[in-house]
N, C-alpha and C positions, 0 to 999 in steps of 0.2 A: 491806754497801753500802747507803747510805741510799736511801729511795724518792725518785724524781725528782718535784720539785714541778710540779703541773699548771699550765699556762698559764691565766690568768684572762681568758677572752674577754670576759665581761661587764664586767670592770674596764677592759679596753682600750676597749670601746665607750663607757664612761662618760668616759674620758679624752678621747676624740675629740669627744663631744657637748659637753664643757666647752670645748673649743677653738672650737666653733661659737658658743657663748655669748660667749667672749672676742672672737671676730672681729666679732660683731654689736655688741658694746659699743664696739669700735673704730670701727665704721661710724657709730654714733650720735655719738661724740666728734668724728669727722672732720667731720660735717655741722654740728654745733653750733658748732665752733670755726673754721669755714671763713672764710678771708680771700681767698685767691686760689689758683688751681690749682697754681702753681709751688711753693707751700708744702706740698703734699700728699706730697711725695716721702718724707718720714720715715715717715708713716703707711702709705704703700703698702709700704714696706720691712718695717714691723712686721707688716702683713697677710700678707706673703709668708713671714715667719718662722713665723707661726702655721700657715699652710698647710703649710709644710715639716714642722712637728711632727706634723701629721696624717698626712702621707705616711710618716713614720717609724713611727708607730703601726701603720698599715696594713701596712707592710713586715713588721713583727714578726708580725702576725696571719697574713699570707699564708705566711710562712716556717713558722710553727707548724702551721697547719691542713693544710699539705701532708704533714706527717709524723705528726701525731697519729693514734693508732689509734682513739680514741673522742673525739668532740666533743660538747659539751652540746646543741647543735642541729645541724641538717644543715649540711654544708660549704657548700652553695650559699647557704643563708640567711646564714651568717657573711659570705661574700663580698659578698652583696647589701647587708647592713647597712653594711659597710665602704665600699662604693661610694656608698651614699646619703649617709652622713655626709661623705665626701670632697667630694661634689658641693655640699653646703651651704656648706662653707668656701670652696671654689673660687668659687662664685657670689657670695659676699659680697666676696671679694677682687676679683672682676671689677668690681663696682660702683665700688670705690674707684679701681681702675686707670682706669676709664672717666672718672671725674671729672677725673683727671689728664691722660689722653690727649686728651680733648676740649677741654682748656684752658678749662673753664667759667669764666664771669666773675661769676656770682652763684649762690647756692644757692636753689633753688626752695622756696617756702613749704611745699609738701606733702612735700618730701624727708624731713624729720625725722619726720613722721607715719608715712611708709612705713618708715623705718628702725626706729622703735619697734615697729611690727608685726613686722618681721623679728626684732628682739631678743626680743619676747614669744614668738614662735614657737620660737626657739632655746631659750629658758628652759623653756618647757613641754615641749619635746622632751627636754631634758636631765633634767628631773624624771621624765619617763616612763622614760628610759633608766636612771636610778638605781634604778627600781623593776622594771626589765625582768627581772632575774635571778629575781624572785619572782612573775612574771606569772601563775603557776598559782594563787597564793593572794592576790595583791594586790587590794585594794578600790579603789585609786586609779588603777591603770594605765589602764583604759579611759577614765576621766574625763579624764585628761591627754592621751590620744590625741584625744579629742573636742575638747579645747581647741585643739590644733594646727589641727584642721580649721576651727574657728570663726574663728581668726585668719586663716587662708588665705582664708576667705570675706570677711572684712573687707578684706583686701588686694585681692581681686578688685573689690569695690565702690569702693574708693579709686582703683584703677587706672582703672576706667571713668570716674570723675569727673575725674581729673586729665588724662587724654588728651582728653576732651571739652573741658575748660577750655582746654587748649593750643590746640586747633583753633578754638575760638570767640574766645578773647581774643588769641591771638598769630598769627592767620592771615596777618598782614602781615609776619611774620618767619619764613619757612619753615625757615631754618637752626636757629632756636631750637626750633621744633616738632620737627624731626628729631632734634636732639641730646637733648632731654628725653624724647621718646618712647622713644628707645633706652635712656636711663638708667632710666626707669620700667619698661621691659620687663625690664631686668636686675634691678631691685629686686623686681618681681613674681615673677621666676623663683626668687628666694631663698625666698619663702614657699611656692612650689610644691615646691621641693626639701625643705623641712621636712615638708610634707604627705606627700610620697612616702616619706620615711624613716619617718614615723609609720605609713603604710600597710604598709610592709614589716614593722615590728614587730608590728602588729596581725594580719597574716596568719600570722606565725610563731606568735603566741599561739594562734590558732584551730587551727593544725595540731598543736599540742602539748598542748592541754588534753584 
């Protein structure tokens, strides 16, 4: 009887981080091509399909980790990475859904800048994830984790600027201030989610070196 092939947890993590990159690219495309909220339905459906792919990956991981006798890292750490990656994809989908649900009439100038920071964070996280299986020997892993943190700091600075600008320049339009504050809250949460995932990976590295 042949030996059972071991489940590749790190490969599954990489698949999920690539979905985060795809979701962030879709967000950038959605903002760059924006015409009106009613036209966003197709992209919100695409976003949901990507999110569903992530759920499928996590389901496979959870099913396997429950029965595996030996896992490459602690079960709790595997589950935490899964949840962190799932949160990123969920949060990006949430931004696109809010564009549609709030029936926005224009795209804020800083929205694309924020979306590109989210995309950069996802790409840096994905590169770190592709190196994660070699974290004990890798020379690039820590640098990539730091890059995710740097992008999150840039997002914090941008968030402070855009929220102040809203209250200074659009104080006479409280509905616009409220809607765009909520939208930028959601976009900032995406960068926070990337940083959290990076922190989880870094903690696992420190526990296992």
